[in-house]
N, C-alpha and C positions, 0 to 999 in steps of 0.2 A: 700537396694535392695527390690523391691516390688515383692516378689515371691508369686504366687498363689498356695495355697495348695488345690488341688482338686483331686478327685479320680473317677474312674468309676468301676463298677462291674455288673455282671448279677444277677438278682433277684434269690433268692433261690427257686427252683422249676420251674423257667422260663428261657427263653433265652434272654429276653429284658434287655437293659442296663439302669442303673440309675447312676446319676452323683451327686456328693456332697462331704461331708467330711466323714471320717470313724471313727468308734469307735470299739475297740476290747474289749471283755470281756472274762473272764476265762471260764464261763459256757455256753455261747451262741455263735452262729455264729456271725461274724462281721456284723455291720449295717452301712449303708450309710444314713446320714441324710441330708435333703435338705429343702430349703425354698419353701413354696407353697402360692399362693395367689397373688393378684395384688393390686397396689396402696398402701394405708396405712394399709390395712388389710392383714397381712401375718402371717403364722404360720410355725412351724417346723414339718416335718414329717420324718419318717424313714422306711427303709425296710431291711430285712435280706438279705444278699448276699452270693453268692458262694465264699468261701475264695480263691480258686485257680484262680478266674477271676479278682481279684483286680489289677487295673492298676493305676499308678500315672501319673498325667499330667506333661509333661516335661517343661512347660512354653515356648514351641516353637510351632509355627504354620507353616503349610505347605504353598506352594505357592498359594493355593486357600483359605487360611484363616482358614483351619480346624485345630483344636487342635491336637497335637501329644501326644499320651499316650504310656507308656510302653506296649509292646505287639503288637503295630501297625506294619504293614508291609509297608515300604516306598519304593518308586521308585525314582531314581535320575540318572543323567548322570555323568560320570567321564572319564577323559582321561587315557588311559592305553598304556604303551609302549610295543612293541613286536619286536621280531627279524625278520628282513626281509628275511634273508637267514641263517638259523641255521646250515646248512651243510658245511659252508665254514670255513676257518681257523679263529681262534679267532681274529686276528688283522684285518680281513676283514669284520667282522660282521657289519651289518647296522641295524639301528633301526628305526621304524616308530611309529606313534602315532595313536591310534584308539579311537573313541568315543564309549563308551559302556553304555548301559542301565543296571543299577544294582538295585537289590532289597535287602532289608535287614530288619531284625527284630530289633525294638527298645528295648534296655535293659537298666537297671540301674546297672552299674558296676563301681567299683572304684570311687564312688561318682559322677558319671556323667551319663547322658542319651546319648547313642551312638549306633552305628551299628558296628558289628564286621567285620573285613576283615583279610587278611593274616598277617597284621602287628599289630593287636590288636583291641582295641575298639577306634573308631574315633567318637568324639562328633557330635551330629546331626547338630549343627550349622556349621560344617566343611564339611558336605556332599553336593554333588551337586555343581552347579555353582551359584555364587552370582553375583549381578549387577557389582561389581568391577572386575569380571573376564571377562566381556563381550568382551572388546577389545582384551585381550589375546586369548580368544576363537576364535574370528574371524581370528586372525593371525594364529593360529594353523590349522584352517580349510583350509587356503590358502596354507599350507605346502604340497608339492608334495607327501610326505609319509603319509599323513593323510588318514585314512581308516575309513569308516562308512558304515552302512547298511541303504540304503535309505528307506527300509520298516520299520525300527525301529525308525527313527528320521528325522526331517526336519531341516537340517542344514542351510537352507536359512532363517529360522525364529529362530535366535539365542535366542530370548526371550522364546521360547517354551522349551529350554533346561535349563533355569534358575530355580533353586530351587529344593525342595523336594516335593513329592506328596504322601499322604496317599492312599494306594490302598486296604486296608483291615486290618484285625487283625488276630492273631493266633487262636482265639476262633471261629469266624464266618467264616473264610476263611483258614482253615488249609492246603488246597491244594495249596495255593500261596506260 
């Protein structure tokens, strides 16, 4: 497996991000070191970083090709079932399906990068719709009990619903 070990963190005393590999020491703040230069002339440089902003690369990219790191806030769509008439007798309950736009924070828990929901941590690669779901999604949209908010998504363009999108991170966008 060709896993890329890469980190990002904010420079100590600044809020801009640096990307590279990390070194921890007992006496000093952690440092991220990275390669500088072009062509055959390259050197290694490093900067001290804020320890609480260190984020590991998940080795997963969003639908726009952006790297997904621990601490990123991602947006994706998922199908959720709901009760059409919750006030009726249990044997008469009917259920529909709605398309929901969901956001979540990427964490590293139990040995995997994922997003938490009511059922636990779901791996990033299982969030949102993938190409293989496209035909199933079109079928669900045709269902008479399918519910969606036209202001939130364009169901006529199923491709726009495919994948996960990074919309920020918990350090730069805590309001998300």
